[in-house]
C-alpha positions as CSV (number, residue, x, y, z in Angstrom):
1,M,-25.2,8.3,-15.9
2,T,-23.6,5.3,-14.1
3,H,-20.7,3.0,-14.9
4,R,-20.0,-0.6,-13.9
5,F,-16.4,-1.8,-14.1
6,H,-15.6,-5.4,-15.2
7,P,-15.5,-7.5,-11.9
8,S,-11.8,-8.3,-12.5
9,L,-10.7,-4.7,-13.0
10,L,-10.8,-3.4,-9.4
11,R,-8.0,-5.1,-7.6
12,D,-6.8,-4.9,-4.0
13,Y,-4.0,-2.4,-4.5
14,D,-4.5,-1.0,-8.0
15,I,-6.9,-1.1,-11.0
16,R,-5.8,-3.4,-13.8
17,G,-7.3,-5.1,-16.9
18,T,-6.8,-6.0,-20.6
19,V,-7.4,-3.2,-23.0
20,G,-10.3,-4.0,-25.4
21,K,-11.6,-6.8,-23.1
22,T,-12.0,-5.6,-19.5
23,L,-10.6,-2.1,-19.8
24,D,-11.3,0.8,-22.2
25,A,-11.6,4.6,-22.4
26,A,-15.0,4.6,-20.7
27,D,-13.5,2.9,-17.7
28,A,-10.6,5.4,-17.6
29,W,-13.2,8.3,-17.7
30,A,-15.2,6.7,-14.9
31,V,-12.0,6.2,-12.8
32,G,-11.3,9.9,-13.3
33,R,-14.9,10.9,-12.4
34,S,-15.0,8.8,-9.3
35,F,-11.5,9.7,-8.1
36,G,-12.2,13.4,-8.7
37,T,-15.4,13.1,-6.7
38,I,-13.5,11.5,-3.8
39,I,-10.9,14.3,-4.0
40,R,-13.7,16.9,-3.8
41,R,-15.4,15.1,-0.9
42,A,-12.1,15.2,0.9
43,G,-11.8,18.9,0.4
44,G,-9.2,18.7,-2.3
45,S,-9.0,20.4,-5.7
46,R,-6.0,19.3,-7.7
47,V,-4.6,16.0,-9.0
48,A,-1.3,15.1,-10.8
49,V,-1.6,12.6,-13.7
50,G,1.2,10.6,-15.5
51,Y,1.4,7.7,-17.8
52,D,3.8,4.9,-18.9
53,G,5.0,3.8,-22.3
54,R,2.3,1.3,-23.2
55,L,0.6,1.7,-26.5
56,S,-2.8,2.3,-24.9
57,S,-1.6,4.7,-22.1
58,P,-2.1,8.0,-24.0
59,M,-5.7,7.1,-24.8
60,L,-6.4,6.1,-21.3
61,E,-4.7,9.1,-19.8
62,S,-6.7,11.5,-22.0
63,A,-10.0,9.9,-20.9
64,L,-8.9,9.9,-17.3
65,V,-8.0,13.6,-17.4
66,E,-11.4,14.4,-18.9
67,G,-13.2,12.5,-16.1
68,V,-11.2,14.2,-13.4
69,A,-11.8,17.7,-14.8
70,Q,-15.5,17.0,-15.2
71,S,-15.7,16.4,-11.5
72,G,-14.4,20.0,-10.9
73,V,-10.8,19.0,-10.0
74,D,-7.8,20.7,-11.6
75,V,-5.3,18.4,-13.4
76,L,-1.6,18.7,-13.5
77,R,-0.3,16.5,-16.3
78,I,3.3,15.4,-16.0
79,G,3.3,13.3,-19.2
80,L,5.2,10.1,-20.0
81,G,7.5,8.7,-17.3
82,P,7.9,6.1,-14.6
83,T,5.4,5.7,-11.8
84,P,7.9,7.0,-9.2
85,M,8.2,10.3,-11.1
86,L,4.4,10.6,-10.6
87,Y,4.8,9.8,-6.9
88,H,7.5,12.5,-6.7
89,A,5.2,15.0,-8.3
90,E,2.5,14.2,-5.8
91,A,5.0,14.6,-2.9
92,V,6.4,18.0,-4.0
93,C,3.6,19.7,-6.0
94,D,0.6,21.4,-4.6
95,V,-1.8,18.5,-5.3
96,D,-4.3,16.4,-3.3
97,G,-3.8,13.2,-5.1
98,A,-2.3,11.5,-8.2
99,V,-3.0,8.8,-10.8
100,Q,-0.5,6.9,-12.9
101,V,-1.8,5.1,-16.0
102,T,0.4,2.0,-16.1
103,G,0.3,-1.7,-16.8
104,S,3.5,-2.2,-14.7
105,H,5.0,-5.6,-15.6
106,N,1.8,-7.1,-16.9
107,P,1.5,-8.5,-20.5
108,R,1.7,-6.0,-23.3
109,D,-2.0,-5.5,-23.8
110,D,-2.8,-4.9,-20.1
111,N,-3.0,-1.5,-18.5
112,G,-4.4,0.1,-15.4
113,F,-4.1,2.8,-12.8
114,K,-2.1,3.4,-9.5
115,L,-3.6,6.0,-7.3
116,V,-2.4,8.2,-4.4
117,L,-4.6,10.2,-2.0
118,R,-2.9,12.9,0.1
119,H,0.5,11.2,0.2
120,A,-1.0,7.8,1.1
121,P,-1.6,4.8,-1.2
122,F,-5.2,4.4,-2.4
123,F,-6.2,0.7,-2.2
124,G,-8.5,-1.9,-0.7
125,A,-11.6,-0.2,0.6
126,D,-10.7,3.0,-1.3
127,I,-10.9,1.2,-4.6
128,T,-14.1,-0.5,-3.6
129,L,-15.6,2.9,-2.8
130,L,-14.5,4.2,-6.2
131,G,-16.4,1.3,-7.9
132,E,-19.5,2.0,-5.8
133,I,-19.5,5.7,-6.7
134,A,-19.3,4.8,-10.4
135,A,-22.0,2.2,-10.2
136,A,-24.4,4.7,-8.5
137,G,-23.3,7.6,-10.7
138,H,-22.9,9.7,-7.5
139,W,-20.4,12.0,-9.2
140,I,-19.8,15.7,-8.3
141,D,-20.0,17.9,-11.4
142,G,-17.6,20.8,-12.3
143,A,-15.1,22.1,-14.7
144,G,-11.5,21.6,-13.6
145,R,-8.5,23.3,-15.3
146,V,-5.9,21.2,-17.1
147,D,-2.2,22.2,-17.1
148,S,1.0,20.5,-18.0
149,I,4.4,20.6,-16.2
150,A,7.8,19.3,-17.1
151,M,8.9,16.9,-14.2
152,T,11.8,14.8,-15.5
153,D,14.6,17.2,-14.6
154,R,13.2,17.9,-11.2
155,Y,12.8,14.2,-10.5
156,V,16.4,13.4,-11.6
157,D,17.7,16.2,-9.4
158,R,15.9,14.6,-6.5
159,L,17.3,11.2,-7.3
160,V,20.9,12.5,-7.0
161,Q,20.3,14.9,-4.1
162,G,23.1,14.5,-1.6
163,F,24.7,11.7,-3.6
164,D,28.4,11.1,-3.0
165,G,28.8,7.5,-4.1
166,P,31.8,5.9,-5.7
167,A,32.6,5.7,-9.4
168,C,31.2,2.3,-10.5
169,R,31.0,0.6,-13.8
170,I,27.3,-0.3,-14.3
171,G,24.9,-1.7,-16.8
172,W,21.4,-0.3,-17.0
173,D,18.5,-2.1,-18.7
174,A,15.3,-0.1,-19.2
175,G,13.6,-2.9,-21.1
176,N,12.0,-0.3,-23.4
177,G,9.8,0.7,-20.4
178,A,9.0,4.2,-19.0
179,T,12.3,4.6,-17.3
180,G,14.4,5.0,-20.5
181,S,14.6,8.8,-20.8
182,V,15.1,9.3,-17.1
183,I,18.0,6.8,-17.0
184,E,19.6,8.7,-19.9
185,K,19.6,11.9,-17.9
186,L,20.3,10.2,-14.5
187,V,23.6,8.7,-15.6
188,E,24.9,12.1,-16.7
189,H,24.9,13.1,-13.0
190,L,26.8,10.0,-11.9
191,S,30.5,9.4,-12.0
192,G,31.9,6.1,-13.3
193,E,31.1,4.2,-16.5
194,H,27.6,3.5,-17.6
195,H,26.3,1.2,-20.3
196,L,22.6,1.5,-21.3
197,L,20.3,-1.1,-22.8
198,F,16.9,-0.5,-24.4
199,T,16.2,3.0,-23.3
200,D,13.9,3.7,-26.3
201,I,10.4,3.7,-24.8
202,D,8.4,1.2,-26.9
203,G,5.2,-0.4,-25.8
204,N,5.8,-3.4,-28.0
205,F,8.7,-4.3,-25.8
206,P,10.7,-5.6,-28.7
207,N,13.8,-6.9,-26.8
208,H,12.4,-8.6,-23.7
209,H,9.4,-8.1,-21.4
210,P,10.1,-5.5,-18.6
211,D,9.8,-7.7,-15.6
212,P,13.2,-8.1,-13.8
213,S,11.8,-10.7,-11.4
214,Q,11.9,-13.3,-14.3
215,D,15.4,-14.5,-14.8
216,A,15.2,-14.8,-18.6
217,N,14.5,-11.1,-18.8
218,L,17.9,-10.4,-17.3
219,D,19.9,-12.4,-20.0
220,D,20.8,-9.3,-22.0
221,L,21.9,-7.4,-18.9
222,R,23.9,-10.4,-17.7
223,A,25.7,-10.6,-21.1
224,L,26.5,-6.9,-21.0
225,V,27.9,-7.1,-17.5
226,R,30.0,-10.2,-18.5
227,D,31.3,-8.8,-21.8
228,K,32.1,-5.3,-20.4
229,R,33.3,-6.7,-17.1
230,L,31.1,-4.3,-15.2
231,D,30.7,-4.1,-11.4
232,F,27.0,-4.9,-11.5
233,G,23.8,-4.4,-13.6
234,V,20.4,-3.0,-12.8
235,A,17.1,-3.6,-14.6
236,F,13.6,-2.1,-14.1
237,D,10.0,-3.1,-14.7
238,G,7.7,-1.3,-17.2
239,D,6.9,1.6,-14.9
240,G,10.1,1.8,-12.9
241,D,8.9,1.1,-9.4
242,R,10.7,-2.2,-9.2
243,I,14.4,-3.0,-9.6
244,G,16.4,-6.2,-10.5
245,V,20.1,-6.5,-9.8
246,I,22.8,-8.9,-10.9
247,D,26.4,-8.9,-9.7
248,A,29.6,-9.2,-11.7
249,L,29.3,-13.0,-11.7
250,G,25.8,-12.8,-13.2
251,R,24.1,-13.8,-10.0
252,V,20.7,-12.3,-9.3
253,I,20.2,-10.4,-6.1
254,A,16.5,-10.9,-5.4
255,G,14.3,-8.2,-3.8
256,D,14.4,-9.7,-0.3
257,Q,18.2,-10.1,-0.5
258,L,18.5,-6.5,-1.7
259,T,16.4,-5.4,1.3
260,G,18.8,-7.2,3.6
261,L,21.7,-5.4,1.9
262,F,20.1,-2.0,2.3
263,A,19.2,-2.9,5.9
264,Q,22.9,-3.0,6.7
265,D,23.3,0.6,5.8
266,V,20.0,1.9,7.2
267,L,20.4,0.2,10.6
268,Q,23.9,1.7,11.0
269,K,22.2,5.1,11.0
270,R,19.0,4.0,12.8
271,P,19.8,1.3,15.3
272,G,16.8,-0.8,16.3
273,A,14.6,0.4,13.5
274,R,11.7,-1.7,12.3
275,I,12.2,-3.0,8.7
276,V,9.2,-4.2,6.8
277,A,9.2,-7.2,4.3
278,D,6.4,-9.2,2.7
279,V,5.4,-12.7,3.6
280,K,7.1,-14.2,0.5
281,A,10.5,-13.0,1.7
282,S,13.3,-15.4,2.7
283,Q,13.6,-16.2,6.4
284,S,17.3,-15.3,6.1
285,L,16.2,-11.7,5.6
286,F,14.2,-11.6,8.8
287,D,17.1,-13.3,10.6
288,R,19.6,-10.8,9.1
289,I,17.6,-7.8,10.2
290,T,17.6,-9.2,13.8
291,D,21.3,-9.9,13.6
292,L,21.9,-6.3,12.6
293,G,20.0,-5.1,15.6
294,G,16.8,-4.2,13.7
295,R,13.3,-5.4,14.3
296,P,11.8,-7.4,11.4
297,D,8.2,-6.8,10.5
298,M,6.5,-9.4,8.3
299,W,3.6,-7.9,6.4
300,K,1.1,-8.5,3.5
301,T,2.4,-8.7,-0.1
302,G,1.6,-5.7,-2.3
303,H,3.2,-2.3,-2.7
304,S,0.3,-0.4,-1.1
305,H,0.3,-2.7,1.9
306,I,4.0,-2.3,2.5
307,K,3.9,1.5,2.1
308,S,0.9,1.8,4.5
309,R,2.6,-0.4,7.1
310,M,5.8,1.6,6.9
311,K,3.8,4.8,7.6
312,Q,1.9,3.1,10.4
313,I,5.0,2.0,12.3
314,G,7.5,4.7,11.2
315,S,9.8,2.3,9.3
316,P,12.7,3.7,7.4
317,L,13.0,0.7,5.0
318,G,10.7,-1.9,3.4
319,G,11.1,-4.4,0.6
320,E,9.2,-7.0,-1.4
321,T,10.6,-10.1,-3.0
322,T,9.5,-8.9,-6.4
323,G,11.9,-5.9,-6.2
324,H,9.8,-3.1,-4.8
325,I,12.1,-1.3,-2.4
326,F,10.8,1.5,-0.2
327,F,13.0,4.1,1.5
328,G,11.5,6.2,4.3
329,D,14.7,7.5,5.8
330,D,16.0,10.1,3.4
331,Y,13.2,9.6,0.8
332,Y,9.4,9.7,0.7
333,G,8.6,6.1,1.5
334,F,7.4,5.0,-1.9
335,D,8.8,2.3,-4.1
336,D,11.3,3.7,-6.7
337,G,13.6,1.4,-8.6
338,L,15.7,4.2,-9.9
339,Y,16.3,5.6,-6.4
340,A,17.1,2.1,-5.2
341,A,19.8,1.9,-7.9
342,V,21.3,5.2,-6.8
343,R,21.2,4.1,-3.2
344,L,22.9,0.8,-4.2
345,I,25.9,2.8,-5.5
346,Q,25.9,4.8,-2.3
347,V,25.9,1.6,-0.2
348,V,28.9,0.2,-2.1
349,G,30.8,3.2,-0.8
350,T,29.3,3.3,2.7
351,L,29.9,-0.4,3.3
352,G,33.3,-0.5,1.5
353,R,32.5,-3.7,-0.4
354,S,31.5,-4.5,-4.0
355,V,28.1,-5.7,-4.9
356,T,29.6,-9.0,-5.8
357,A,31.3,-9.3,-2.4
358,L,28.1,-8.3,-0.6
359,R,26.1,-11.0,-2.6
360,S,28.7,-13.6,-1.7
361,A,28.3,-12.9,2.0
362,M,24.6,-13.6,1.9
363,A,23.2,-16.8,3.5
364,E,22.6,-19.6,1.0
365,T,19.4,-21.5,1.3
366,V,17.3,-23.7,-1.1
367,I,14.3,-21.6,-2.0
368,T,11.7,-22.0,-4.8
369,P,10.8,-19.2,-7.1
370,E,7.3,-17.8,-6.7
371,M,4.9,-20.5,-7.9
372,R,1.6,-19.5,-9.4
373,F,-1.3,-21.7,-10.5
374,P,-4.8,-20.9,-11.7
375,V,-7.7,-20.8,-9.3
376,A,-10.9,-18.8,-10.1
377,D,-11.2,-15.4,-8.5
378,E,-14.4,-16.4,-6.8
379,R,-12.8,-19.5,-5.2
380,K,-9.2,-18.5,-4.4
381,F,-9.8,-16.8,-1.1
382,A,-12.2,-19.6,0.1
383,V,-9.4,-22.1,-0.6
384,I,-7.0,-20.1,1.6
385,G,-9.6,-19.9,4.3
386,D,-10.0,-23.7,4.3
387,V,-6.2,-24.1,4.5
388,Q,-5.9,-21.7,7.4
389,A,-8.7,-23.5,9.3
390,R,-7.1,-27.0,8.8
391,L,-3.7,-25.7,9.9
392,Q,-5.2,-24.2,13.1
393,M,-7.0,-27.4,13.9
394,V,-3.7,-29.4,13.9
395,G,-1.8,-26.7,15.8
396,A,0.6,-25.7,13.1
397,D,3.0,-22.8,13.5
398,V,1.3,-20.5,11.0
399,N,1.3,-16.8,10.3
400,M,-2.0,-15.7,8.7
401,I,-1.2,-12.1,8.0
402,D,-1.5,-12.8,4.3
403,G,-2.6,-16.4,3.5
404,A,-0.7,-19.1,5.4
405,R,3.0,-19.0,6.1
406,V,3.9,-22.2,7.9
407,Q,7.1,-22.8,9.9
408,T,8.4,-26.3,10.3
409,D,11.6,-28.0,11.3
410,D,12.5,-28.1,7.6
411,G,11.9,-24.4,7.0
412,W,8.8,-22.6,5.8
413,W,6.1,-22.7,3.1
414,L,3.6,-20.2,2.0
415,L,0.2,-20.4,0.3
416,R,-1.8,-17.2,-0.5
417,A,-4.3,-15.8,-2.9
418,S,-3.0,-13.5,-5.6
419,N,-4.4,-10.0,-5.5
420,T,-3.7,-9.3,-9.1
421,E,-4.8,-12.4,-10.9
422,A,-7.0,-15.6,-10.6
423,A,-4.3,-17.7,-9.0
424,L,-2.8,-19.0,-5.8
425,V,0.8,-18.2,-5.0
426,S,3.2,-20.5,-3.2
427,R,6.8,-20.5,-2.1
428,A,9.0,-22.6,0.2
429,E,12.5,-22.4,1.7
430,S,14.7,-24.9,3.4
431,S,18.4,-25.5,4.3
432,D,18.6,-28.4,1.8
433,A,16.9,-30.0,-1.1
434,E,15.4,-32.9,0.9
435,G,13.8,-30.5,3.4
436,L,12.4,-28.4,0.5
437,A,10.9,-31.5,-1.1
438,R,9.1,-32.3,2.2
439,L,7.7,-28.7,2.4
440,I,6.4,-28.9,-1.2
441,E,4.7,-32.2,-0.3
442,Q,2.9,-30.3,2.5
443,I,1.7,-27.7,0.1
444,D,0.5,-30.3,-2.4
445,A,-1.3,-32.1,0.5
446,Q,-3.2,-29.0,1.5
447,L,-4.1,-28.2,-2.1
448,A,-5.4,-31.8,-2.6
449,Q,-7.7,-31.5,0.4
450,S,-9.2,-28.5,-1.4
451,G,-9.5,-30.4,-4.6
452,I,-6.6,-28.7,-6.4
453,V,-3.7,-30.4,-8.1
454,R,-0.6,-28.2,-8.6
455,S,0.8,-28.5,-12.1
456,Q,4.2,-30.1,-12.1
457,N,5.3,-27.1,-14.3
458,H,5.0,-24.9,-11.3
């Protein structure tokens, strides 16, 4: 037997598709067979498996488990929960890898897989190899044992290990995603006053989509914080590896701003440490890290890229603009929105200032949201290559670690290819609106030279 995945399914740092179109049970089985084979080749014998609250996740998890077991690898099922709970299981249980069935923050009918191999993210060339094994049918046969384990209480205990933060009044929005039941248990361990929204896990997402990077999805939390006069509010994406934060005034604290806030605390304990952030992050974050005595490290966008870079350079903290926050000081180095929430409470006590005061002290710039516009998968990387070549020819100040991030007197602009969809991604930041307009003109000029017109809606 062999299996060929849909060309769009195998992404750079995870496996993701639309159920019934590009992803089905046969794909999940083949992922299990191929990953199980990779585990066996590496000398391993056991894998942890979890799944999120999407309607298709139980079906995909069952097929995945069958595939892993048929490769002679034992399976430890941890059941329904957020992706960081699966990461935690991989870190503390006697396993050689892990797979989470999750569609993260994608549309309701999407789903996929996030994988870990021996405490390291499984991405890029690893995923390519997985596809090659399936296409060739080069699977190892066997009969693995399947067991189940309760992980929620152990995970919650780890989230609050050593916690001595102040009593805060907080709103929590699970967005009907996989964090719901964990949040309900977590707040029982925290002092203060806690108000919960949408903790019923429901893959229909009846209240709002679980993507806190989109401002509209924070409206319910913003109203709760305002009406109850809470200190701040936290929200999570569908699988709980990303966090969104709003202060008492309803202002969003973006992922890069949040990274800068945590850097204040981390660098007090680890002076001179290297802090990793993605190429989409505000320049004010990199400047702030430097001002605090740290060493900023700009790296590729993507949770797997950031985690790998942190391991490579021994970084205690990393962050992405989208709300993935990674702690490698007193935690495992993976992205965990719930742990980030606990650490935020802790930081309020350590720094002796409210979240609102900390937000007010942040540098104010004029920055676009992340702009995405469609470009075919087979063309998007070629377009970026052309842009990079043109910029080099004119001697532009350009960082090409992930696309092209161009520094000018007005600020900076970014153009890169998305690793999760057929699109280009762009962002720009300046000290004023006029400078921002000039930066966007430069983006449009580069796109025009590649025959692309950016929609005025983006």
